[in-house]
PDB file of N, CA, C and O in Angstrom, chain B, residues numbered from 101:
ATOM      1  N   MET B 101      98.455  44.462  69.358  1.00  0.00           N
ATOM      2  CA  MET B 101      97.810  43.441  68.558  1.00  0.00           C
ATOM      3  C   MET B 101      97.954  42.096  69.243  1.00  0.00           C
ATOM      4  O   MET B 101      98.905  41.860  69.988  1.00  0.00           O
ATOM      5  N   THR B 102      97.021  41.239  68.988  1.00  0.00           N
ATOM      6  CA  THR B 102      97.076  39.918  69.591  1.00  0.00           C
ATOM      7  C   THR B 102      98.135  39.072  68.905  1.00  0.00           C
ATOM      8  O   THR B 102      98.509  39.330  67.761  1.00  0.00           O
ATOM      9  N   GLN B 103      98.614  38.059  69.616  1.00  0.00           N
ATOM     10  CA  GLN B 103      99.642  37.181  69.070  1.00  0.00           C
ATOM     11  C   GLN B 103      99.122  36.329  67.926  1.00  0.00           C
ATOM     12  O   GLN B 103      99.781  36.192  66.895  1.00  0.00           O
ATOM     13  N   ASN B 104      97.906  35.742  68.114  1.00  0.00           N
ATOM     14  CA  ASN B 104      97.370  34.961  67.005  1.00  0.00           C
ATOM     15  C   ASN B 104      96.782  35.919  65.981  1.00  0.00           C
ATOM     16  O   ASN B 104      96.422  37.049  66.313  1.00  0.00           O
ATOM     17  N   HIS B 105      96.690  35.483  64.782  1.00  0.00           N
ATOM     18  CA  HIS B 105      96.258  36.371  63.709  1.00  0.00           C
ATOM     19  C   HIS B 105      94.810  36.124  63.322  1.00  0.00           C
ATOM     20  O   HIS B 105      94.417  36.336  62.175  1.00  0.00           O
ATOM     21  N   ASP B 106      94.017  35.671  64.295  1.00  0.00           N
ATOM     22  CA  ASP B 106      92.591  35.506  64.059  1.00  0.00           C
ATOM     23  C   ASP B 106      91.955  36.882  63.961  1.00  0.00           C
ATOM     24  O   ASP B 106      92.305  37.798  64.704  1.00  0.00           O
ATOM     25  N   LYS B 107      91.039  37.010  63.056  1.00  0.00           N
ATOM     26  CA  LYS B 107      90.344  38.282  62.887  1.00  0.00           C
ATOM     27  C   LYS B 107      89.171  38.347  63.860  1.00  0.00           C
ATOM     28  O   LYS B 107      88.423  37.384  64.023  1.00  0.00           O
ATOM     29  N   THR B 108      89.032  39.483  64.490  1.00  0.00           N
ATOM     30  CA  THR B 108      87.905  39.745  65.371  1.00  0.00           C
ATOM     31  C   THR B 108      86.906  40.581  64.595  1.00  0.00           C
ATOM     32  O   THR B 108      87.282  41.546  63.930  1.00  0.00           O
ATOM     33  N   ARG B 109      85.644  40.220  64.677  1.00  0.00           N
ATOM     34  CA  ARG B 109      84.587  40.984  64.016  1.00  0.00           C
ATOM     35  C   ARG B 109      83.689  41.554  65.100  1.00  0.00           C
ATOM     36  O   ARG B 109      83.135  40.822  65.919  1.00  0.00           O
ATOM     37  N   VAL B 110      83.556  42.875  65.091  1.00  0.00           N
ATOM     38  CA  VAL B 110      82.775  43.555  66.117  1.00  0.00           C
ATOM     39  C   VAL B 110      81.889  44.584  65.434  1.00  0.00           C
ATOM     40  O   VAL B 110      82.331  45.292  64.529  1.00  0.00           O
ATOM     41  N   THR B 111      80.652  44.663  65.864  1.00  0.00           N
ATOM     42  CA  THR B 111      79.767  45.734  65.399  1.00  0.00           C
ATOM     43  C   THR B 111      79.734  46.793  66.482  1.00  0.00           C
ATOM     44  O   THR B 111      79.447  46.500  67.643  1.00  0.00           O
ATOM     45  N   VAL B 112      80.031  48.031  66.096  1.00  0.00           N
ATOM     46  CA  VAL B 112      80.032  49.159  67.032  1.00  0.00           C
ATOM     47  C   VAL B 112      79.070  50.220  66.514  1.00  0.00           C
ATOM     48  O   VAL B 112      78.674  50.217  65.349  1.00  0.00           O
ATOM     49  N   GLU B 113      78.709  51.121  67.408  1.00  0.00           N
ATOM     50  CA  GLU B 113      77.829  52.213  67.014  1.00  0.00           C
ATOM     51  C   GLU B 113      78.530  53.539  67.267  1.00  0.00           C
ATOM     52  O   GLU B 113      79.021  53.812  68.362  1.00  0.00           O
ATOM     53  N   ILE B 114      78.559  54.345  66.229  1.00  0.00           N
ATOM     54  CA  ILE B 114      79.142  55.684  66.319  1.00  0.00           C
ATOM     55  C   ILE B 114      78.126  56.645  65.721  1.00  0.00           C
ATOM     56  O   ILE B 114      77.724  56.511  64.565  1.00  0.00           O
ATOM     57  N   ARG B 115      77.725  57.603  66.521  1.00  0.00           N
ATOM     58  CA  ARG B 115      76.721  58.590  66.111  1.00  0.00           C
ATOM     59  C   ARG B 115      75.483  57.912  65.524  1.00  0.00           C
ATOM     60  O   ARG B 115      74.998  58.283  64.455  1.00  0.00           O
ATOM     61  N   ASN B 116      74.991  56.920  66.245  1.00  0.00           N
ATOM     62  CA  ASN B 116      73.753  56.213  65.900  1.00  0.00           C
ATOM     63  C   ASN B 116      73.822  55.445  64.585  1.00  0.00           C
ATOM     64  O   ASN B 116      72.786  55.148  63.989  1.00  0.00           O
ATOM     65  N   ARG B 117      75.014  55.124  64.131  1.00  0.00           N
ATOM     66  CA  ARG B 117      75.191  54.280  62.942  1.00  0.00           C
ATOM     67  C   ARG B 117      76.045  53.086  63.322  1.00  0.00           C
ATOM     68  O   ARG B 117      77.008  53.211  64.079  1.00  0.00           O
ATOM     69  N   SER B 118      75.689  51.940  62.796  1.00  0.00           N
ATOM     70  CA  SER B 118      76.443  50.716  63.082  1.00  0.00           C
ATOM     71  C   SER B 118      77.558  50.535  62.065  1.00  0.00           C
ATOM     72  O   SER B 118      77.386  50.785  60.872  1.00  0.00           O
ATOM     73  N   TYR B 119      78.710  50.091  62.572  1.00  0.00           N
ATOM     74  CA  TYR B 119      79.869  49.809  61.730  1.00  0.00           C
ATOM     75  C   TYR B 119      80.404  48.449  62.114  1.00  0.00           C
ATOM     76  O   TYR B 119      80.526  48.136  63.298  1.00  0.00           O
ATOM     77  N   LYS B 120      80.725  47.635  61.120  1.00  0.00           N
ATOM     78  CA  LYS B 120      81.362  46.349  61.371  1.00  0.00           C
ATOM     79  C   LYS B 120      82.864  46.544  61.242  1.00  0.00           C
ATOM     80  O   LYS B 120      83.370  46.955  60.198  1.00  0.00           O
ATOM     81  N   ILE B 121      83.557  46.245  62.316  1.00  0.00           N
ATOM     82  CA  ILE B 121      85.004  46.415  62.369  1.00  0.00           C
ATOM     83  C   ILE B 121      85.644  45.033  62.380  1.00  0.00           C
ATOM     84  O   ILE B 121      85.265  44.173  63.175  1.00  0.00           O
ATOM     85  N   VAL B 122      86.608  44.825  61.502  1.00  0.00           N
ATOM     86  CA  VAL B 122      87.340  43.566  61.443  1.00  0.00           C
ATOM     87  C   VAL B 122      88.810  43.881  61.688  1.00  0.00           C
ATOM     88  O   VAL B 122      89.389  44.741  61.024  1.00  0.00           O
ATOM     89  N   GLY B 123      89.405  43.183  62.641  1.00  0.00           N
ATOM     90  CA  GLY B 123      90.803  43.440  62.938  1.00  0.00           C
ATOM     91  C   GLY B 123      91.361  42.391  63.873  1.00  0.00           C
ATOM     92  O   GLY B 123      90.724  41.371  64.138  1.00  0.00           O
ATOM     93  N   GLU B 124      92.546  42.648  64.364  1.00  0.00           N
ATOM     94  CA  GLU B 124      93.237  41.697  65.224  1.00  0.00           C
ATOM     95  C   GLU B 124      93.156  42.070  66.696  1.00  0.00           C
ATOM     96  O   GLU B 124      93.634  41.318  67.546  1.00  0.00           O
ATOM     97  N   GLU B 125      92.572  43.196  67.010  1.00  0.00           N
ATOM     98  CA  GLU B 125      92.443  43.629  68.404  1.00  0.00           C
ATOM     99  C   GLU B 125      91.290  42.904  69.081  1.00  0.00           C
ATOM    100  O   GLU B 125      90.373  42.423  68.414  1.00  0.00           O
ATOM    101  N   ASP B 126      91.338  42.828  70.409  1.00  0.00           N
ATOM    102  CA  ASP B 126      90.242  42.245  71.175  1.00  0.00           C
ATOM    103  C   ASP B 126      88.974  43.068  70.957  1.00  0.00           C
ATOM    104  O   ASP B 126      89.037  44.273  70.712  1.00  0.00           O
ATOM    105  N   ALA B 127      87.835  42.408  71.048  1.00  0.00           N
ATOM    106  CA  ALA B 127      86.553  43.079  70.857  1.00  0.00           C
ATOM    107  C   ALA B 127      86.368  44.221  71.851  1.00  0.00           C
ATOM    108  O   ALA B 127      85.839  45.273  71.492  1.00  0.00           O
ATOM    109  N   SER B 128      86.798  44.023  73.093  1.00  0.00           N
ATOM    110  CA  SER B 128      86.644  45.072  74.102  1.00  0.00           C
ATOM    111  C   SER B 128      87.468  46.308  73.742  1.00  0.00           C
ATOM    112  O   SER B 128      87.040  47.435  73.993  1.00  0.00           O
ATOM    113  N   HIS B 129      88.638  46.102  73.160  1.00  0.00           N
ATOM    114  CA  HIS B 129      89.472  47.230  72.740  1.00  0.00           C
ATOM    115  C   HIS B 129      88.808  47.989  71.588  1.00  0.00           C
ATOM    116  O   HIS B 129      88.796  49.220  71.574  1.00  0.00           O
ATOM    117  N   VAL B 130      88.266  47.258  70.641  1.00  0.00           N
ATOM    118  CA  VAL B 130      87.588  47.889  69.500  1.00  0.00           C
ATOM    119  C   VAL B 130      86.394  48.698  69.993  1.00  0.00           C
ATOM    120  O   VAL B 130      86.163  49.816  69.531  1.00  0.00           O
ATOM    121  N   ARG B 131      85.644  48.140  70.921  1.00  0.00           N
ATOM    122  CA  ARG B 131      84.483  48.861  71.474  1.00  0.00           C
ATOM    123  C   ARG B 131      84.930  50.134  72.205  1.00  0.00           C
ATOM    124  O   ARG B 131      84.280  51.174  72.097  1.00  0.00           O
ATOM    125  N   LEU B 132      86.035  50.051  72.943  1.00  0.00           N
ATOM    126  CA  LEU B 132      86.556  51.225  73.640  1.00  0.00           C
ATOM    127  C   LEU B 132      86.948  52.307  72.649  1.00  0.00           C
ATOM    128  O   LEU B 132      86.593  53.472  72.825  1.00  0.00           O
ATOM    129  N   VAL B 133      87.677  51.928  71.610  1.00  0.00           N
ATOM    130  CA  VAL B 133      88.101  52.898  70.595  1.00  0.00           C
ATOM    131  C   VAL B 133      86.876  53.543  69.947  1.00  0.00           C
ATOM    132  O   VAL B 133      86.828  54.763  69.788  1.00  0.00           O
ATOM    133  N   ALA B 134      85.897  52.737  69.576  1.00  0.00           N
ATOM    134  CA  ALA B 134      84.684  53.271  68.950  1.00  0.00           C
ATOM    135  C   ALA B 134      83.953  54.219  69.890  1.00  0.00           C
ATOM    136  O   ALA B 134      83.437  55.251  69.460  1.00  0.00           O
ATOM    137  N   SER B 135      83.909  53.873  71.156  1.00  0.00           N
ATOM    138  CA  SER B 135      83.262  54.733  72.149  1.00  0.00           C
ATOM    139  C   SER B 135      83.973  56.080  72.264  1.00  0.00           C
ATOM    140  O   SER B 135      83.327  57.123  72.366  1.00  0.00           O
ATOM    141  N   LEU B 136      85.302  56.051  72.246  1.00  0.00           N
ATOM    142  CA  LEU B 136      86.072  57.297  72.331  1.00  0.00           C
ATOM    143  C   LEU B 136      85.882  58.146  71.075  1.00  0.00           C
ATOM    144  O   LEU B 136      85.802  59.371  71.164  1.00  0.00           O
ATOM    145  N   VAL B 137      85.809  57.506  69.908  1.00  0.00           N
ATOM    146  CA  VAL B 137      85.554  58.238  68.659  1.00  0.00           C
ATOM    147  C   VAL B 137      84.173  58.876  68.733  1.00  0.00           C
ATOM    148  O   VAL B 137      84.013  60.049  68.394  1.00  0.00           O
ATOM    149  N   ASP B 138      83.189  58.124  69.166  1.00  0.00           N
ATOM    150  CA  ASP B 138      81.831  58.644  69.292  1.00  0.00           C
ATOM    151  C   ASP B 138      81.786  59.831  70.247  1.00  0.00           C
ATOM    152  O   ASP B 138      81.144  60.842  69.962  1.00  0.00           O
ATOM    153  N   GLN B 139      82.467  59.703  71.375  1.00  0.00           N
ATOM    154  CA  GLN B 139      82.510  60.778  72.368  1.00  0.00           C
ATOM    155  C   GLN B 139      83.159  62.033  71.781  1.00  0.00           C
ATOM    156  O   GLN B 139      82.648  63.138  71.957  1.00  0.00           O
ATOM    157  N   LYS B 140      84.275  61.863  71.089  1.00  0.00           N
ATOM    158  CA  LYS B 140      84.978  63.007  70.510  1.00  0.00           C
ATOM    159  C   LYS B 140      84.119  63.680  69.438  1.00  0.00           C
ATOM    160  O   LYS B 140      84.065  64.907  69.356  1.00  0.00           O
ATOM    161  N   MET B 141      83.449  62.865  68.617  1.00  0.00           N
ATOM    162  CA  MET B 141      82.590  63.431  67.575  1.00  0.00           C
ATOM    163  C   MET B 141      81.448  64.233  68.200  1.00  0.00           C
ATOM    164  O   MET B 141      81.094  65.302  67.702  1.00  0.00           O
ATOM    165  N   ARG B 142      80.876  63.723  69.280  1.00  0.00           N
ATOM    166  CA  ARG B 142      79.789  64.439  69.961  1.00  0.00           C
ATOM    167  C   ARG B 142      80.286  65.752  70.561  1.00  0.00           C
ATOM    168  O   ARG B 142      79.593  66.768  70.495  1.00  0.00           O
ATOM    169  N   GLU B 143      81.484  65.733  71.144  1.00  0.00           N
ATOM    170  CA  GLU B 143      82.066  66.964  71.705  1.00  0.00           C
ATOM    171  C   GLU B 143      82.264  68.013  70.616  1.00  0.00           C
ATOM    172  O   GLU B 143      81.913  69.179  70.800  1.00  0.00           O
ATOM    173  N   ILE B 144      82.820  67.602  69.494  1.00  0.00           N
ATOM    174  CA  ILE B 144      83.075  68.541  68.400  1.00  0.00           C
ATOM    175  C   ILE B 144      81.766  69.054  67.830  1.00  0.00           C
ATOM    176  O   ILE B 144      81.647  70.237  67.511  1.00  0.00           O
ATOM    177  N   GLN B 145      80.777  68.166  67.697  1.00  0.00           N
ATOM    178  CA  GLN B 145      79.493  68.595  67.145  1.00  0.00           C
ATOM    179  C   GLN B 145      78.779  69.571  68.077  1.00  0.00           C
ATOM    180  O   GLN B 145      78.091  70.479  67.610  1.00  0.00           O
ATOM    181  N   GLU B 146      78.935  69.392  69.390  1.00  0.00           N
ATOM    182  CA  GLU B 146      78.336  70.336  70.339  1.00  0.00           C
ATOM    183  C   GLU B 146      78.879  71.743  70.123  1.00  0.00           C
ATOM    184  O   GLU B 146      78.142  72.721  70.248  1.00  0.00           O
ATOM    185  N   MET B 147      80.158  71.846  69.801  1.00  0.00           N
ATOM    186  CA  MET B 147      80.779  73.155  69.576  1.00  0.00           C
ATOM    187  C   MET B 147      80.495  73.693  68.182  1.00  0.00           C
ATOM    188  O   MET B 147      80.553  74.902  67.955  1.00  0.00           O
ATOM    189  N   ASN B 148      80.185  72.788  67.237  1.00  0.00           N
ATOM    190  CA  ASN B 148      79.946  73.170  65.842  1.00  0.00           C
ATOM    191  C   ASN B 148      78.724  72.421  65.304  1.00  0.00           C
ATOM    192  O   ASN B 148      78.872  71.525  64.473  1.00  0.00           O
ATOM    193  N   PRO B 149      77.521  72.772  65.765  1.00  0.00           N
ATOM    194  CA  PRO B 149      76.337  71.992  65.390  1.00  0.00           C
ATOM    195  C   PRO B 149      76.004  72.017  63.899  1.00  0.00           C
ATOM    196  O   PRO B 149      75.235  71.176  63.432  1.00  0.00           O
ATOM    197  N   GLN B 150      76.553  72.941  63.160  1.00  0.00           N
ATOM    198  CA  GLN B 150      76.243  73.061  61.733  1.00  0.00           C
ATOM    199  C   GLN B 150      77.061  72.111  60.861  1.00  0.00           C
ATOM    200  O   GLN B 150      76.809  72.015  59.659  1.00  0.00           O
ATOM    201  N   LEU B 151      78.032  71.410  61.441  1.00  0.00           N
ATOM    202  CA  LEU B 151      78.908  70.546  60.650  1.00  0.00           C
ATOM    203  C   LEU B 151      78.155  69.362  60.055  1.00  0.00           C
ATOM    204  O   LEU B 151      77.333  68.733  60.720  1.00  0.00           O
ATOM    205  N   ASP B 152      78.450  69.069  58.787  1.00  0.00           N
ATOM    206  CA  ASP B 152      77.921  67.847  58.189  1.00  0.00           C
ATOM    207  C   ASP B 152      78.784  66.678  58.654  1.00  0.00           C
ATOM    208  O   ASP B 152      79.847  66.879  59.242  1.00  0.00           O
ATOM    209  N   THR B 153      78.330  65.472  58.395  1.00  0.00           N
ATOM    210  CA  THR B 153      79.006  64.273  58.893  1.00  0.00           C
ATOM    211  C   THR B 153      80.444  64.168  58.404  1.00  0.00           C
ATOM    212  O   THR B 153      81.336  63.809  59.172  1.00  0.00           O
ATOM    213  N   THR B 154      80.675  64.479  57.130  1.00  0.00           N
ATOM    214  CA  THR B 154      82.035  64.371  56.588  1.00  0.00           C
ATOM    215  C   THR B 154      82.973  65.356  57.274  1.00  0.00           C
ATOM    216  O   THR B 154      84.076  64.982  57.672  1.00  0.00           O
ATOM    217  N   SER B 155      82.554  66.594  57.414  1.00  0.00           N
ATOM    218  CA  SER B 155      83.392  67.597  58.086  1.00  0.00           C
ATOM    219  C   SER B 155      83.639  67.216  59.532  1.00  0.00           C
ATOM    220  O   SER B 155      84.742  67.389  60.050  1.00  0.00           O
ATOM    221  N   LEU B 156      82.603  66.695  60.184  1.00  0.00           N
ATOM    222  CA  LEU B 156      82.733  66.263  61.569  1.00  0.00           C
ATOM    223  C   LEU B 156      83.752  65.127  61.678  1.00  0.00           C
ATOM    224  O   LEU B 156      84.584  65.123  62.585  1.00  0.00           O
ATOM    225  N   ALA B 157      83.687  64.170  60.758  1.00  0.00           N
ATOM    226  CA  ALA B 157      84.626  63.054  60.769  1.00  0.00           C
ATOM    227  C   ALA B 157      86.060  63.530  60.538  1.00  0.00           C
ATOM    228  O   ALA B 157      86.985  63.055  61.197  1.00  0.00           O
ATOM    229  N   VAL B 158      86.248  64.466  59.606  1.00  0.00           N
ATOM    230  CA  VAL B 158      87.592  64.982  59.325  1.00  0.00           C
ATOM    231  C   VAL B 158      88.134  65.738  60.535  1.00  0.00           C
ATOM    232  O   VAL B 158      89.294  65.552  60.905  1.00  0.00           O
ATOM    233  N   LEU B 159      87.322  66.580  61.152  1.00  0.00           N
ATOM    234  CA  LEU B 159      87.782  67.314  62.335  1.00  0.00           C
ATOM    235  C   LEU B 159      88.105  66.363  63.481  1.00  0.00           C
ATOM    236  O   LEU B 159      89.060  66.589  64.225  1.00  0.00           O
ATOM    237  N   THR B 160      87.324  65.315  63.626  1.00  0.00           N
ATOM    238  CA  THR B 160      87.599  64.315  64.660  1.00  0.00           C
ATOM    239  C   THR B 160      88.928  63.629  64.386  1.00  0.00           C
ATOM    240  O   THR B 160      89.726  63.433  65.303  1.00  0.00           O
ATOM    241  N   ALA B 161      89.171  63.265  63.139  1.00  0.00           N
ATOM    242  CA  ALA B 161      90.440  62.620  62.775  1.00  0.00           C
ATOM    243  C   ALA B 161      91.610  63.566  63.026  1.00  0.00           C
ATOM    244  O   ALA B 161      92.648  63.140  63.534  1.00  0.00           O
ATOM    245  N   ILE B 162      91.458  64.833  62.680  1.00  0.00           N
ATOM    246  CA  ILE B 162      92.530  65.810  62.908  1.00  0.00           C
ATOM    247  C   ILE B 162      92.808  65.962  64.392  1.00  0.00           C
ATOM    248  O   ILE B 162      93.967  66.003  64.806  1.00  0.00           O
ATOM    249  N   ASN B 163      91.752  66.047  65.201  1.00  0.00           N
ATOM    250  CA  ASN B 163      91.928  66.152  66.647  1.00  0.00           C
ATOM    251  C   ASN B 163      92.611  64.917  67.209  1.00  0.00           C
ATOM    252  O   ASN B 163      93.508  65.030  68.044  1.00  0.00           O
ATOM    253  N   ALA B 164      92.201  63.748  66.763  1.00  0.00           N
ATOM    254  CA  ALA B 164      92.794  62.501  67.261  1.00  0.00           C
ATOM    255  C   ALA B 164      94.275  62.414  66.880  1.00  0.00           C
ATOM    256  O   ALA B 164      95.107  62.024  67.699  1.00  0.00           O
ATOM    257  N   MET B 165      94.596  62.771  65.654  1.00  0.00           N
ATOM    258  CA  MET B 165      95.986  62.716  65.212  1.00  0.00           C
ATOM    259  C   MET B 165      96.824  63.757  65.957  1.00  0.00           C
ATOM    260  O   MET B 165      97.979  63.493  66.291  1.00  0.00           O
ATOM    261  N   ASN B 166      96.266  64.910  66.215  1.00  0.00           N
ATOM    262  CA  ASN B 166      96.967  65.932  66.988  1.00  0.00           C
ATOM    263  C   ASN B 166      97.284  65.405  68.388  1.00  0.00           C
ATOM    264  O   ASN B 166      98.407  65.553  68.871  1.00  0.00           O
ATOM    265  N   ASP B 167      96.305  64.796  69.029  1.00  0.00           N
ATOM    266  CA  ASP B 167      96.532  64.227  70.358  1.00  0.00           C
ATOM    267  C   ASP B 167      97.605  63.144  70.301  1.00  0.00           C
ATOM    268  O   ASP B 167      98.473  63.084  71.172  1.00  0.00           O
ATOM    269  N   TYR B 168      97.549  62.290  69.283  1.00  0.00           N
ATOM    270  CA  TYR B 168      98.524  61.216  69.114  1.00  0.00           C
ATOM    271  C   TYR B 168      99.944  61.793  68.964  1.00  0.00           C
ATOM    272  O   TYR B 168     100.881  61.324  69.611  1.00  0.00           O
ATOM    273  N   LEU B 169     100.089  62.800  68.116  1.00  0.00           N
ATOM    274  CA  LEU B 169     101.418  63.381  67.900  1.00  0.00           C
ATOM    275  C   LEU B 169     101.963  64.037  69.164  1.00  0.00           C
ATOM    276  O   LEU B 169     103.157  63.937  69.449  1.00  0.00           O
ATOM    277  N   LYS B 170     101.097  64.706  69.924  1.00  0.00           N
ATOM    278  CA  LYS B 170     101.537  65.304  71.184  1.00  0.00           C
ATOM    279  C   LYS B 170     102.025  64.226  72.147  1.00  0.00           C
ATOM    280  O   LYS B 170     103.067  64.382  72.784  1.00  0.00           O
ATOM    281  N   LEU B 171     101.271  63.131  72.253  1.00  0.00           N
ATOM    282  CA  LEU B 171     101.686  62.037  73.131  1.00  0.00           C
ATOM    283  C   LEU B 171     102.993  61.403  72.660  1.00  0.00           C
ATOM    284  O   LEU B 171     103.845  61.043  73.472  1.00  0.00           O
ATOM    285  N   LYS B 172     103.142  61.271  71.355  1.00  0.00           N
ATOM    286  CA  LYS B 172     104.362  60.699  70.787  1.00  0.00           C
ATOM    287  C   LYS B 172     105.563  61.595  71.097  1.00  0.00           C
ATOM    288  O   LYS B 172     106.635  61.094  71.437  1.00  0.00           O
ATOM    289  N   GLU B 173     105.395  62.906  70.983  1.00  0.00           N
ATOM    290  CA  GLU B 173     106.467  63.848  71.312  1.00  0.00           C
ATOM    291  C   GLU B 173     106.800  63.781  72.801  1.00  0.00           C
ATOM    292  O   GLU B 173     107.971  63.773  73.181  1.00  0.00           O
ATOM    293  N   ASP B 174     105.758  63.733  73.646  1.00  0.00           N
ATOM    294  CA  ASP B 174     105.983  63.630  75.094  1.00  0.00           C
ATOM    295  C   ASP B 174     106.743  62.348  75.432  1.00  0.00           C
ATOM    296  O   ASP B 174     107.636  62.353  76.279  1.00  0.00           O
ATOM    297  N   TYR B 175     106.383  61.256  74.768  1.00  0.00           N
ATOM    298  CA  TYR B 175     107.046  59.975  74.992  1.00  0.00           C
ATOM    299  C   TYR B 175     108.523  60.061  74.597  1.00  0.00           C
ATOM    300  O   TYR B 175     109.398  59.593  75.326  1.00  0.00           O
ATOM    301  N   ALA B 176     108.786  60.662  73.440  1.00  0.00           N
ATOM    302  CA  ALA B 176     110.175  60.808  72.984  1.00  0.00           C
ATOM    303  C   ALA B 176     110.970  61.680  73.957  1.00  0.00           C
ATOM    304  O   ALA B 176     112.132  61.388  74.239  1.00  0.00           O
ATOM    305  N   THR B 177     110.364  62.729  74.463  1.00  0.00           N
ATOM    306  CA  THR B 177     111.025  63.602  75.433  1.00  0.00           C
ATOM    307  C   THR B 177     111.340  62.840  76.715  1.00  0.00           C
ATOM    308  O   THR B 177     112.429  62.976  77.272  1.00  0.00           O
ATOM    309  N   MET B 178     110.384  62.037  77.180  1.00  0.00           N
ATOM    310  CA  MET B 178     110.613  61.252  78.393  1.00  0.00           C
ATOM    311  C   MET B 178     111.715  60.222  78.186  1.00  0.00           C
ATOM    312  O   MET B 178     112.548  60.020  79.070  1.00  0.00           O
ATOM    313  N   LEU B 179     111.728  59.572  77.028  1.00  0.00           N
ATOM    314  CA  LEU B 179     112.795  58.610  76.745  1.00  0.00           C
ATOM    315  C   LEU B 179     114.147  59.301  76.734  1.00  0.00           C
ATOM    316  O   LEU B 179     115.123  58.771  77.264  1.00  0.00           O
ATOM    317  N   GLY B 180     114.210  60.482  76.134  1.00  0.00           N
ATOM    318  CA  GLY B 180     115.457  61.234  76.114  1.00  0.00           C
ATOM    319  C   GLY B 180     115.921  61.586  77.515  1.00  0.00           C
ATOM    320  O   GLY B 180     117.113  61.508  77.813  1.00  0.00           O
ATOM    321  N   SER B 181     114.988  61.975  78.383  1.00  0.00           N
ATOM    322  CA  SER B 181     115.325  62.307  79.770  1.00  0.00           C
ATOM    323  C   SER B 181     115.849  61.088  80.507  1.00  0.00           C
ATOM    324  O   SER B 181     116.825  61.184  81.251  1.00  0.00           O
ATOM    325  N   ILE B 182     115.213  59.951  80.309  1.00  0.00           N
ATOM    326  CA  ILE B 182     115.654  58.724  80.958  1.00  0.00           C
ATOM    327  C   ILE B 182     117.055  58.334  80.491  1.00  0.00           C
ATOM    328  O   ILE B 182     117.895  57.945  81.302  1.00  0.00           O
ATOM    329  N   LYS B 183     117.302  58.436  79.207  1.00  0.00           N
ATOM    330  CA  LYS B 183     118.631  58.093  78.667  1.00  0.00           C
ATOM    331  C   LYS B 183     119.697  59.015  79.229  1.00  0.00           C
ATOM    332  O   LYS B 183     120.796  58.562  79.550  1.00  0.00           O
ATOM    333  N   ARG B 184     119.392  60.306  79.354  1.00  0.00           N
ATOM    334  CA  ARG B 184     120.364  61.251  79.898  1.00  0.00           C
ATOM    335  C   ARG B 184     120.652  60.944  81.368  1.00  0.00           C
ATOM    336  O   ARG B 184     121.794  61.044  81.816  1.00  0.00           O
ATOM    337  N   GLU B 185     119.607  60.568  82.117  1.00  0.00           N
ATOM    338  CA  GLU B 185     119.790  60.243  83.540  1.00  0.00           C
ATOM    339  C   GLU B 185     120.649  58.997  83.727  1.00  0.00           C
ATOM    340  O   GLU B 185     121.441  58.908  84.665  1.00  0.00           O
ATOM    341  N   ARG B 186     120.479  58.039  82.820  1.00  0.00           N
ATOM    342  CA  ARG B 186     121.226  56.785  82.921  1.00  0.00           C
ATOM    343  C   ARG B 186     122.637  56.917  82.345  1.00  0.00           C
ATOM    344  O   ARG B 186     123.554  56.202  82.748  1.00  0.00           O
ATOM    345  N   GLY B 187     122.792  57.843  81.395  1.00  0.00           N
ATOM    346  CA  GLY B 187     124.063  57.939  80.688  1.00  0.00           C
ATOM    347  C   GLY B 187     125.062  58.693  81.429  1.00  0.00           C
ATOM    348  O   GLY B 187     126.186  58.858  80.956  1.00  0.00           O
TER     349      GLY B 187
END
């Protein structure tokens, strides 16, 4: 997050729909995140073309959270390894 607490307003497009995002992140970061969400949704829809938008959004969120948790576990494992090496 940015140091100042100014709100950034960015319009992004995900699956051909515009969304106004308000937050504290830089506009370029918000656009990157939106682009990655759009990409992931398109990948999932290619594998499951029958999905409605809500199901597609939920599966995308589940996939994103799964990836996040795996990275968080990997990070914790690496920190543990570093502490053991130093200790």
